[in-house]
N, CA, C and O atoms as a MOPAC input file, in Angstrom:
PM7 MOZYME 1SCF
protein

 N    155.26600 1   140.85600 1   118.91500 1
 C    156.19400 1   140.71500 1   118.56200 1
 C    155.97400 1   141.41500 1   117.13400 1
 O    154.94100 1   141.83700 1   116.61500 1
 N    157.30700 1   141.39100 1   116.67500 1
 C    157.74800 1   142.27800 1   115.59200 1
 C    157.92300 1   141.21300 1   114.06300 1
 O    158.71800 1   140.32700 1   113.74900 1
 N    156.96100 1   141.73100 1   113.51200 1
 C    157.34500 1   140.69200 1   111.77000 1
 C    158.06600 1   141.69100 1   110.62400 1
 O    157.98300 1   142.91600 1   110.53400 1
 N    158.45900 1   141.18200 1   110.17300 1
 C    158.75200 1   141.73300 1   108.86100 1
 C    160.11900 1   143.47800 1   109.50100 1
 O    159.66900 1   144.61400 1   109.35200 1
 N    160.91500 1   143.37600 1   109.83400 1
 C    161.54500 1   144.51800 1   110.83500 1
 C    162.87600 1   143.70700 1   110.86000 1
 O    162.88900 1   142.49900 1   111.09300 1
 N    164.18900 1   144.57000 1   110.56300 1
 C    165.36400 1   144.68000 1   110.17700 1
 C    165.74900 1   145.83600 1   111.27900 1
 O    166.70900 1   145.51000 1   111.97700 1
 N    165.32300 1   146.81000 1   111.49900 1
 C    165.85100 1   147.51900 1   112.58200 1
 C    165.02700 1   147.63000 1   113.72700 1
 O    164.05800 1   148.37400 1   113.57200 1
 N    165.12300 1   147.20400 1   114.60500 1
 C    164.21200 1   147.19700 1   116.06900 1
 C    164.26300 1   148.92100 1   116.38500 1
 O    163.68000 1   149.43100 1   117.34200 1
 N    164.70100 1   149.33100 1   115.84500 1
 C    164.17100 1   151.18400 1   116.19200 1
 C    163.96300 1   151.61400 1   115.41500 1
 O    164.01000 1   152.84400 1   115.40400 1
 N    163.58500 1   150.87600 1   114.21700 1
 C    162.68900 1   152.07400 1   113.05500 1
 C    161.96300 1   150.59600 1   112.17900 1
 O    162.40600 1   149.63700 1   111.54800 1
 N    160.68500 1   151.08900 1   112.57500 1
 C    159.29500 1   150.32400 1   111.90500 1
 C    159.65300 1   150.60000 1   111.22100 1
 O    160.60300 1   151.37800 1   111.31500 1
 N    159.03200 1   150.05200 1   109.61000 1
 C    158.63900 1   150.52100 1   108.24500 1
 C    157.38800 1   149.67300 1   107.78200 1
 O    156.88500 1   148.74200 1   108.41000 1
 N    156.92600 1   150.25100 1   106.38100 1
 C    155.60500 1   149.44600 1   106.27300 1
 C    155.55500 1   148.24900 1   105.62500 1
 O    154.81300 1   147.90900 1   104.70400 1
 N    156.80900 1   147.35500 1   106.45000 1
 C    156.46000 1   145.86400 1   105.78400 1
 C    156.60900 1   145.39200 1   107.08800 1
 O    156.75100 1   144.17000 1   107.13300 1
 N    156.63000 1   146.36800 1   108.91300 1
 C    156.69900 1   145.53000 1   109.78100 1
 C    154.95300 1   145.47100 1   110.11900 1
 O    154.07800 1   146.26900 1   109.78000 1
 N    154.82800 1   143.83300 1   111.14700 1
 C    153.39800 1   143.69600 1   111.50100 1
 C    153.69600 1   143.73700 1   113.18300 1
 O    154.90000 1   143.64100 1   113.42200 1
 N    153.15800 1   143.81400 1   113.93500 1
 C    153.01400 1   144.03500 1   115.48000 1
 C    151.98500 1   142.71200 1   116.05200 1
 O    150.78000 1   142.90200 1   115.88900 1
 N    152.30500 1   141.71200 1   116.55000 1
 C    151.45300 1   140.78100 1   117.22500 1
 C    151.73100 1   140.20100 1   118.28200 1
 O    152.82000 1   139.65400 1   118.45700 1
 N    150.39000 1   140.24100 1   119.52800 1
 C    150.63800 1   140.01300 1   120.83700 1
 C    150.96300 1   138.62500 1   120.27100 1
 O    150.75400 1   138.10800 1   119.17300 1
 N    151.78000 1   138.03300 1   121.85600 1
 C    152.02500 1   136.67000 1   122.27000 1
 C    150.96800 1   136.37200 1   122.61400 1
 O    150.06500 1   137.12400 1   122.98000 1
 N    150.96600 1   134.86600 1   122.50500 1
 C    149.88500 1   133.89400 1   123.24000 1
 C    150.62100 1   132.80200 1   124.44800 1
 O    150.29700 1   132.53600 1   125.60500 1
 N    151.88100 1   132.28100 1   123.46800 1
 C    152.23900 1   131.62700 1   124.38000 1
 C    153.86000 1   131.45300 1   123.83100 1
 O    154.09300 1   131.52000 1   122.62400 1
 N    154.95200 1   131.22400 1   124.82800 1
 C    156.05100 1   131.30700 1   124.44100 1
 C    156.66700 1   129.59200 1   124.79200 1
 O    156.34000 1   129.34800 1   125.95400 1
 N    157.27200 1   128.62300 1   124.30100 1
 C    157.65200 1   127.55800 1   124.73500 1
 C    159.04400 1   127.53300 1   124.63900 1
 O    159.57800 1   127.34900 1   123.54500 1
 N    159.79400 1   127.72100 1   125.81600 1
 C    161.43100 1   127.63700 1   125.66700 1
 C    161.78000 1   126.05600 1   125.87200 1
 O    161.12600 1   125.33100 1   126.62100 1
 N    162.91300 1   125.61700 1   125.09700 1
 C    163.41800 1   124.54000 1   124.78500 1
 C    163.55100 1   123.79000 1   126.53800 1
 O    163.71500 1   124.45000 1   127.56400 1
 N    163.42400 1   122.30100 1   126.45200 1
 C    163.84500 1   121.79600 1   127.94100 1
 C    165.09000 1   122.05200 1   128.14200 1
 O    165.21800 1   122.53800 1   129.26600 1
 N    166.29200 1   121.94100 1   127.47400 1
 C    167.22500 1   121.75600 1   127.94900 1
 C    168.27700 1   123.27700 1   127.96200 1
 O    169.48800 1   123.24800 1   128.18300 1
 N    167.49900 1   124.49700 1   127.68100 1
 C    168.09500 1   125.97900 1   127.73300 1
 C    168.75800 1   125.69700 1   128.95500 1
 O    168.37100 1   124.83100 1   129.74000 1
 N    169.78000 1   126.43700 1   129.13000 1
 C    170.26900 1   127.15400 1   129.71600 1
 C    171.04400 1   128.03700 1   129.62900 1
 O    171.70900 1   127.98600 1   128.59500 1
 N    171.29500 1   128.98500 1   130.38800 1
 C    172.11800 1   130.67700 1   130.00900 1
 C    173.28000 1   130.31200 1   129.74200 1
 O    173.63200 1   129.22200 1   130.19300 1
 N    174.26900 1   131.13500 1   128.89900 1
 C    174.45600 1   131.01300 1   128.40300 1
 C    175.83800 1   129.66400 1   128.51300 1
 O    176.99200 1   129.57800 1   128.93300 1
 N    174.78200 1   128.76900 1   127.82300 1
 C    175.49600 1   127.33900 1   127.38300 1
 C    175.56300 1   127.61000 1   126.04800 1
 O    174.76500 1   128.22700 1   125.34200 1
 N    177.62200 1   126.56200 1   125.50500 1
 C    177.53100 1   127.29900 1   124.08000 1
 C    176.74600 1   126.97600 1   123.26400 1
 O    176.49000 1   127.80300 1   122.38900 1
 N    176.06000 1   125.64800 1   123.23700 1
 C    175.40200 1   124.65000 1   122.10000 1
 C    174.42600 1   124.10900 1   122.56000 1
 O    174.54300 1   123.38900 1   123.55200 1
 N    173.10300 1   124.33600 1   121.90000 1
 C    172.02600 1   123.59100 1   122.20300 1
 C    171.45500 1   124.47900 1   122.76500 1
 O    172.10900 1   125.45700 1   123.12700 1
 N    170.08800 1   124.40800 1   123.00500 1
 C    168.96600 1   124.24400 1   123.92600 1
 C    168.49400 1   126.19300 1   123.73600 1
 O    167.66600 1   126.79000 1   124.42400 1
 N    169.11400 1   126.61800 1   122.90700 1
 C    168.68000 1   128.01700 1   122.69100 1
 C    167.88400 1   128.35200 1   121.40000 1
 O    168.18700 1   128.73500 1   120.27000 1
 N    166.89100 1   128.08400 1   121.96700 1
 C    165.87900 1   128.07700 1   120.76400 1
 C    163.98500 1   127.68100 1   121.60600 1
 O    163.37900 1   126.83600 1   122.26500 1
 N    163.87300 1   128.61800 1   121.13700 1
 C    161.81500 1   128.72300 1   121.55600 1
 C    161.44000 1   129.27800 1   120.50900 1
 O    161.92200 1   130.06700 1   119.69600 1
 N    159.78700 1   128.33100 1   120.76500 1
 C    158.66000 1   128.80700 1   120.05300 1
 C    157.87000 1   129.94700 1   120.38100 1
 O    157.95100 1   130.24300 1   121.57300 1
 N    157.20800 1   130.60200 1   119.76700 1
 C    156.59100 1   131.90100 1   119.94800 1
 C    155.17400 1   131.74900 1   119.48500 1
 O    155.26300 1   131.55800 1   118.27200 1
 N    153.97400 1   131.73800 1   119.81700 1
 C    152.68000 1   131.46900 1   119.17300 1
 C    152.17500 1   132.75200 1   119.43300 1
 O    152.07300 1   133.35100 1   120.50400 1
 N    151.85400 1   133.10500 1   118.21500 1
 C    150.84600 1   134.56500 1   118.07900 1
 C    149.23800 1   134.50700 1   118.78600 1
 O    148.53000 1   133.53300 1   119.04400 1
 N    149.04000 1   135.74500 1   118.94400 1
 C    147.49400 1   135.56700 1   119.26500 1
 C    146.46200 1   135.46100 1   118.20100 1
 O    145.30300 1   135.14300 1   118.46700 1
 N    146.89400 1   135.73800 1   116.94200 1
 C    146.59300 1   136.07000 1   115.75600 1
 C    147.46100 1   135.50100 1   114.58900 1
 O    148.64400 1   135.33100 1   114.88400 1
 N    147.10900 1   135.19600 1   113.39400 1
 C    147.78500 1   134.90500 1   112.49000 1
 C    148.71900 1   136.08300 1   111.97900 1
 O    148.47700 1   137.28300 1   112.10500 1
 N    149.86300 1   135.49900 1   111.36200 1
 C    150.70100 1   136.28900 1   110.67400 1
 C    150.35200 1   136.05900 1   109.31500 1
 O    150.02000 1   134.96400 1   108.86100 1
 N    150.43400 1   137.08400 1   108.70500 1
 C    150.22800 1   137.55200 1   107.12600 1
 C    151.61600 1   137.61800 1   106.38000 1
 O    152.45800 1   138.50800 1   106.50000 1
 N    151.68600 1   136.39700 1   105.51700 1
 C    152.84400 1   136.78600 1   104.90800 1
 C    152.69300 1   137.22300 1   103.77000 1
 O    151.64000 1   137.47000 1   103.18100 1
 N    154.42200 1   137.39900 1   103.21200 1
 C    154.37600 1   138.59200 1   102.33700 1
 C    155.89500 1   138.66200 1   101.92800 1
 O    156.65600 1   138.48300 1   102.87900 1
 N    156.58100 1   138.91600 1   100.52900 1
 C    157.39100 1   138.98500 1   100.23600 1
 C    158.65300 1   139.50100 1   101.59200 1
 O    159.79300 1   139.04500 1   101.68600 1
 N    158.14600 1   140.33500 1   102.32400 1
 C    158.90300 1   140.67000 1   103.33800 1
 C    158.76000 1   139.78800 1   104.69600 1
 O    159.61400 1   139.88700 1   105.57700 1
 N    157.71000 1   138.97500 1   104.81800 1
 C    157.45900 1   137.92900 1   106.22200 1
 C    157.24300 1   136.64300 1   105.80000 1
 O    156.11100 1   136.20000 1   105.60000 1
 N    158.35400 1   135.94900 1   105.63600 1
 C    158.09100 1   134.70400 1   105.36400 1
 C    158.56300 1   133.37800 1   106.14100 1
 O    159.67900 1   133.38700 1   106.66100 1
 N    157.73700 1   132.22600 1   106.23500 1
 C    157.87000 1   131.11200 1   107.26400 1
 C    159.29000 1   130.76800 1   107.02600 1
 O    159.81300 1   131.12600 1   105.97000 1
 N    160.18100 1   129.88800 1   108.20500 1
 C    161.49400 1   129.45600 1   108.04000 1
 C    161.30000 1   128.17300 1   107.38200 1
 O    160.50900 1   127.31100 1   107.76300 1
 N    162.13400 1   128.09200 1   106.28400 1
 C    162.13300 1   126.82700 1   105.64200 1
 C    163.58300 1   125.94100 1   105.68000 1
 O    164.69900 1   126.25200 1   105.26300 1
 N    163.16400 1   124.86200 1   106.26700 1
 C    164.46600 1   123.83200 1   106.77300 1
 C    164.68100 1   122.92300 1   105.44800 1
 O    163.67300 1   122.34600 1   105.03800 1
 N    165.77200 1   122.75600 1   104.80600 1
 C    166.16200 1   121.75600 1   103.59100 1
 C    165.61900 1   120.23300 1   104.07900 1
 O    165.11200 1   119.99800 1   105.17600 1
 N    165.76900 1   119.59400 1   103.37400 1
 C    165.84500 1   117.79200 1   103.74800 1
 C    167.35800 1   117.50200 1   104.01800 1
 O    168.25500 1   118.14300 1   103.47000 1
 N    167.61100 1   116.28800 1   105.07500 1
 C    168.68300 1   116.22700 1   105.35700 1
 C    169.58100 1   115.18100 1   104.47600 1
 O    170.32100 1   114.37700 1   105.04300 1
 N    169.47500 1   115.24100 1   103.14000 1
 C    169.91000 1   114.60100 1   102.22800 1
 C    170.26000 1   115.71100 1   101.06800 1
 O    170.93600 1   115.48800 1   100.06400 1
 N    169.60900 1   117.03500 1   101.45500 1
 C    170.31500 1   118.06600 1   100.43300 1
 C    171.69800 1   118.59200 1   100.38800 1
 O    172.03700 1   119.44600 1   101.20800 1
 N    172.09500 1   118.38000 1    99.95900 1
 C    173.94600 1   118.65800 1    99.45200 1
 C    174.16800 1   120.10900 1    99.14500 1
 O    173.73000 1   120.82500 1    98.24400 1
 N    175.20900 1   120.40000 1   100.44600 1
 C    175.52500 1   121.95600 1   100.54500 1
 C    177.18800 1   121.83800 1   100.40100 1
 O    177.87100 1   122.74900 1   100.86800 1
 N    177.60900 1   121.08400 1    99.96600 1
 C    179.10700 1   120.92900 1    99.99600 1
 C    179.33200 1   122.37800 1    98.64900 1
 O    178.83500 1   122.45100 1    97.52500 1
 N    180.35700 1   123.44500 1    99.44300 1
 C    181.10900 1   124.19100 1    98.70300 1
 C    180.23300 1   125.50200 1    98.28800 1
 O    180.41400 1   126.20000 1    97.29000 1
 N    179.48000 1   125.62700 1    99.05200 1
 C    178.59000 1   126.58500 1    98.94300 1
 C    178.81000 1   127.62700 1   100.06900 1
 O    179.08700 1   126.98500 1   101.08200 1
 N    178.80600 1   129.07200 1   100.35800 1
 C    179.09300 1   129.60600 1   101.56500 1
 C    177.69400 1   129.66100 1   102.23800 1
 O    176.62900 1   129.52200 1   101.63500 1
 N    177.88900 1   129.95700 1   104.02100 1
 C    177.19000 1   130.02100 1   104.75100 1
 C    177.28400 1   131.06600 1   105.43500 1
 O    178.35300 1   131.56700 1   105.78500 1
 N    175.79400 1   131.64200 1   105.77700 1
 C    175.68400 1   133.05000 1   106.74200 1
 C    175.55900 1   132.61600 1   107.80000 1
 O    175.34900 1   131.40400 1   107.83400 1
 N    175.61000 1   133.20400 1   108.85400 1
 C    175.33100 1   132.99900 1   110.54300 1
 C    174.53800 1   134.17300 1   110.93900 1
 O    174.79100 1   135.29900 1   110.51200 1
 N    173.74000 1   133.95600 1   111.61800 1
 C    172.96100 1   134.87400 1   112.47400 1
 C    172.52500 1   134.51500 1   113.86600 1
 O    172.40000 1   133.38300 1   114.33100 1
 N    172.28800 1   135.82100 1   114.52600 1
 C    171.73300 1   135.23300 1   115.77400 1
 C    171.54900 1   136.46100 1   116.76300 1
 O    171.67900 1   137.58700 1   116.28400 1
 N    171.22800 1   136.30400 1   118.24400 1
 C    171.27300 1   137.21000 1   119.12100 1
 C    171.48900 1   136.44600 1   120.29400 1
 O    170.90200 1   136.83800 1   121.30200 1
 N    172.20000 1   135.44600 1   120.37900 1
 C    172.62800 1   134.60300 1   121.95000 1
 C    174.11200 1   135.37800 1   122.00700 1
 O    174.73000 1   136.09500 1   121.22100 1
 N    174.38800 1   134.79200 1   123.51500 1
 C    175.84500 1   135.14700 1   123.62200 1
 C    175.95300 1   134.08400 1   124.55000 1
 O    174.96400 1   133.58600 1   125.08600 1
 N    177.06000 1   133.73500 1   124.75200 1
 C    177.57300 1   132.42700 1   125.50200 1
 C    178.16100 1   132.70400 1   126.70900 1
 O    178.43300 1   131.85700 1   127.56000 1
 N    178.37600 1   133.98500 1   126.79800 1
 C    178.93400 1   134.28300 1   128.07400 1
 C    178.40900 1   135.75500 1   128.27000 1
 O    177.99800 1   136.50700 1   127.38700 1
 N    178.53300 1   136.04900 1   129.87900 1
 C    177.47400 1   137.81000 1   130.27500 1
 C    178.87000 1   138.46900 1   129.32900 1
 O    178.41200 1   139.28700 1   128.53000 1
 N    180.33400 1   138.35600 1   129.20000 1
 C    180.42000 1   139.62200 1   128.38900 1
 C    181.12300 1   139.33500 1   127.04900 1
 O    181.94100 1   140.04000 1   126.45700 1
 N    180.51300 1   137.89700 1   126.64000 1
 C    180.83200 1   137.68600 1   125.30000 1
 C    180.01800 1   138.67000 1   124.43100 1
 O    179.26100 1   139.58400 1   124.75700 1
 N    180.51400 1   138.07000 1   122.88100 1
 C    179.97900 1   138.93700 1   121.79900 1
 C    178.72100 1   138.66000 1   121.37200 1
 O    178.60300 1   137.43400 1   121.36400 1
 N    177.62800 1   139.24200 1   120.98000 1
 C    176.51600 1   138.66000 1   120.24600 1
 C    176.59100 1   138.36400 1   118.48700 1
 O    175.68900 1   138.06400 1   117.70500 1
 N    177.75000 1   138.54300 1   118.31100 1
 C    177.55400 1   138.49500 1   116.69200 1
 C    179.09800 1   137.91700 1   116.23400 1
 O    180.02500 1   137.99700 1   117.04000 1
 N    179.23700 1   137.50500 1   115.28300 1
 C    180.46500 1   136.79800 1   114.83300 1
 C    180.64500 1   136.67100 1   113.20600 1
 O    179.78400 1   136.50400 1   112.34200 1
 N    181.67800 1   136.77000 1   113.12500 1
 C    182.08500 1   136.76300 1   111.33700 1
 C    182.77100 1   135.25700 1   111.28400 1
 O    183.78100 1   135.03700 1   111.95300 1
 N    182.13300 1   134.16400 1   110.40200 1
 C    182.40600 1   133.21400 1   110.38400 1
 C    183.33300 1   133.05100 1   109.04200 1
 O    183.41900 1   134.15400 1   108.50200 1
 N    184.14800 1   131.91200 1   108.23000 1
 C    184.72700 1   131.11000 1   107.16400 1
 C    183.76200 1   130.38400 1   106.59200 1
 O    183.00300 1   129.80000 1   107.36500 1
 N    183.57900 1   130.25700 1   105.37600 1
 C    183.07000 1   129.40900 1   104.63200 1
 C    182.89600 1   128.24900 1   105.32700 1
 O    183.94000 1   127.82400 1   105.82100 1
 N    181.60800 1   127.39400 1   105.58900 1
 C    181.50300 1   126.31300 1   106.35200 1
 C    181.16700 1   125.48600 1   104.98900 1
 O    180.38600 1   125.89300 1   104.12900 1
 N    181.81600 1   124.37500 1   104.93900 1
 C    181.33900 1   123.44100 1   103.99800 1
 C    180.64700 1   122.05500 1   105.01800 1
 O    180.78600 1   121.87200 1   106.22700 1
 N    179.80100 1   121.13800 1   103.89300 1
 C    179.11900 1   120.59100 1   104.21700 1
 C    179.88000 1   119.20200 1   105.18700 1
 O    179.21600 1   118.80000 1   106.14300 1
 N    180.96300 1   118.66300 1   104.96100 1
 C    181.75700 1   118.37300 1   105.72300 1
 C    182.74500 1   118.21000 1   106.56500 1
 O    183.40700 1   117.23400 1   106.91800 1
 N    182.73600 1   119.65600 1   106.91000 1
 C    183.30100 1   120.27000 1   108.39400 1
 C    181.91500 1   120.16300 1   109.15100 1
 O    181.89600 1   119.62100 1   110.25600 1
 N    180.66400 1   120.70300 1   108.54400 1
 C    179.56700 1   120.82300 1   109.61700 1
 C    179.25400 1   119.38200 1   110.38800 1
 O    178.97500 1   119.21800 1   111.57500 1
 N    179.42100 1   118.16500 1   109.09400 1
 C    178.79500 1   117.20500 1   109.79200 1
 C    180.03500 1   116.23100 1   110.49600 1
 O    179.73900 1   115.19600 1   111.09500 1
 N    181.19300 1   116.61100 1   110.37400 1
 C    182.11500 1   116.58200 1   111.72900 1
 C    181.87800 1   117.03900 1   112.95500 1
 O    181.88400 1   116.43600 1   114.02900 1
 N    181.62700 1   118.37500 1   112.65600 1
 C    181.20800 1   119.10400 1   114.35900 1
 C    180.33200 1   118.55600 1   114.80700 1
 O    180.39200 1   118.15100 1   115.96800 1
 N    179.03000 1   118.33000 1   113.88600 1
 C    177.62800 1   118.00700 1   114.25400 1
 C    177.95800 1   116.82800 1   115.45400 1
 O    177.53800 1   116.79300 1   116.61100 1
 N    179.13200 1   115.60400 1   114.53700 1
 C    179.06900 1   113.88000 1   115.21800 1
 C    179.57000 1   114.79400 1   116.71600 1
 O    179.44800 1   114.07700 1   117.70900 1
 N    179.84500 1   115.53500 1   116.88200 1
 C    180.50400 1   115.48400 1   118.52300 1
 C    179.61600 1   116.15800 1   119.26100 1
 O    180.04000 1   116.21000 1   120.41600 1
 N    178.05500 1   116.97800 1   119.08800 1
 C    177.16500 1   116.90600 1   119.46800 1
 C    176.20600 1   116.24300 1   119.52500 1
 O    176.20900 1   115.20200 1   118.86900 1
 N    174.99800 1   116.60100 1   120.34500 1
 C    174.11500 1   116.05500 1   120.61800 1
 C    172.73400 1   116.59400 1   119.49500 1
 O    172.10000 1   117.64300 1   119.60300 1
 N    172.54900 1   115.52900 1   118.46000 1
 C    171.62000 1   116.44900 1   117.13800 1
 C    170.58700 1   116.83200 1   117.28700 1
 O    170.03700 1   117.60700 1   116.50500 1
 N    169.95000 1   116.26500 1   118.59100 1
 C    168.90900 1   116.53100 1   119.46500 1
 C    168.54300 1   117.87300 1   120.12700 1
 O    167.43800 1   118.35800 1   120.36900 1
 N    170.07900 1   118.44000 1   120.40000 1
 C    170.22200 1   119.23900 1   121.48100 1
 C    170.36400 1   120.72900 1   120.23400 1
 O    170.02700 1   121.74900 1   120.83600 1
 N    170.75500 1   121.03800 1   118.75900 1
 C    171.03500 1   121.74300 1   118.08400 1
 C    170.75100 1   121.78000 1   116.70200 1
 O    170.44700 1   120.82500 1   115.98700 1
 N    170.87900 1   123.00400 1   116.37900 1
 C    170.30300 1   123.17300 1   114.73500 1
 C    171.51500 1   124.02300 1   113.88400 1
 O    172.01300 1   125.03400 1   114.37800 1
 N    171.89800 1   123.54600 1   112.66900 1
 C    172.85900 1   124.13300 1   111.78400 1
 C    172.06800 1   124.41400 1   110.50600 1
 O    171.55800 1   123.58800 1   109.74900 1
 N    172.07200 1   126.10500 1   110.39600 1
 C    171.40200 1   126.51100 1   109.29500 1
 C    172.26600 1   127.17300 1   108.20900 1
 O    173.30300 1   127.64200 1   108.67800 1
 N    172.10300 1   127.35200 1   106.76200 1
 C    172.52300 1   128.06000 1   106.16200 1
 C    171.83500 1   128.61900 1   105.11200 1
 O    170.60900 1   128.53600 1   105.04400 1
 N    172.79300 1   129.42300 1   103.92800 1
 C    172.20900 1   129.51400 1   102.91300 1
 C    173.00100 1   129.35300 1   101.32700 1
 O    173.92000 1   130.17200 1   101.32700 1
 N    172.98100 1   128.91400 1   100.55500 1
 C    173.81600 1   128.86500 1    99.60200 1
 C    173.77500 1   130.65100 1    98.81500 1
 O    172.90400 1   131.51800 1    98.88000 1
 N    174.76800 1   130.63800 1    98.29800 1
 C    175.13100 1   131.97200 1    97.77700 1
 C    175.05900 1   131.99200 1    96.21400 1
 O    175.99700 1   132.01200 1    95.41700 1
 N    173.38200 1   131.98000 1    95.91400 1
 C    173.46000 1   132.41800 1    94.49300 1
 C    172.06700 1   133.00000 1    94.57000 1
 O    171.24700 1   133.20600 1    95.46400 1
 N    172.15000 1   133.20700 1    93.05500 1
 C    170.63300 1   134.52200 1    92.90400 1
 C    168.66300 1   133.67000 1    93.70500 1
 O    167.57600 1   134.13800 1    94.04200 1
 N    169.18500 1   132.55200 1    93.64300 1
 C    167.96700 1   132.15000 1    94.58500 1
 C    167.90900 1   132.00300 1    96.39600 1
 O    167.08600 1   131.56100 1    97.19700 1
 N    169.08600 1   132.55500 1    96.47600 1
 C    169.19500 1   132.72900 1    98.29800 1
 C    168.41200 1   133.95800 1    99.07300 1
 O    168.41700 1   135.13400 1    98.71100 1
 N    167.90100 1   133.54100 1    99.94600 1
 C    167.39600 1   134.80600 1   100.93200 1
 C    168.69000 1   136.06400 1   100.83000 1
 O    169.83000 1   135.64200 1   100.63400 1
 N    168.53300 1   137.21800 1   100.93300 1
 C    169.26200 1   138.23400 1   101.09800 1
 C    170.06500 1   138.29200 1   102.26500 1
 O    169.44400 1   138.03600 1   103.29700 1
 N    171.89200 1   138.69000 1   102.46600 1
 C    172.55900 1   138.12100 1   102.73000 1
 C    171.92200 1   138.86600 1   104.89300 1
 O    171.58700 1   140.00300 1   105.22600 1
 N    172.00900 1   137.87300 1   105.56100 1
 C    171.70500 1   137.98700 1   106.86100 1
 C    170.38600 1   137.56900 1   107.03700 1
 O    169.93800 1   137.90700 1   108.13300 1
 N    169.57300 1   136.91400 1   106.29200 1
 C    168.05700 1   136.84000 1   106.69700 1
 C    168.43600 1   135.19900 1   107.11200 1
 O    169.35900 1   134.50400 1   106.68700 1
 N    167.29100 1   134.84100 1   108.17100 1
 C    167.61200 1   133.04300 1   108.10200 1
 C    166.21400 1   132.40100 1   108.11300 1
 O    166.09700 1   131.17600 1   108.07300 1

C-alpha cells in the first residue's frame, strides 16, 4: 500500500510503499450498501514512518462542538454500480449531522470533517 501520495499515477519524494500483512473488512460490509460497514483496517508488514506528509487519522472527542464550521468529505466508494464515486456537499452543521445520525445505527457508520481555519488539514485530506 502507498502512503504519502495524493495522485495514484505519480509517486513523489514523500511517497512510501508498504507490503500488506492483513486486511480486516468490517463484518457488516455489503457491496453498494449506501451507509455503514464500508471500512476496513489494513496492517502493514513494517512500521509506517510518520512525517509532515504521512500522518495518522485523528478522531475528535464526542463532545467537540463543530457548530457553524464547514465540512469537507472525501472517499473512494460508490453506492451503485453506475453511481459516481465523488460528491460535492454544502456545509454540514453539527445539528444537521446529529439529526441524520440519529436515523442511522451509530455502530455502522462514521461521520468526519474538518473546520475551515488555519489549523485544519489541507482541503481534501481526511
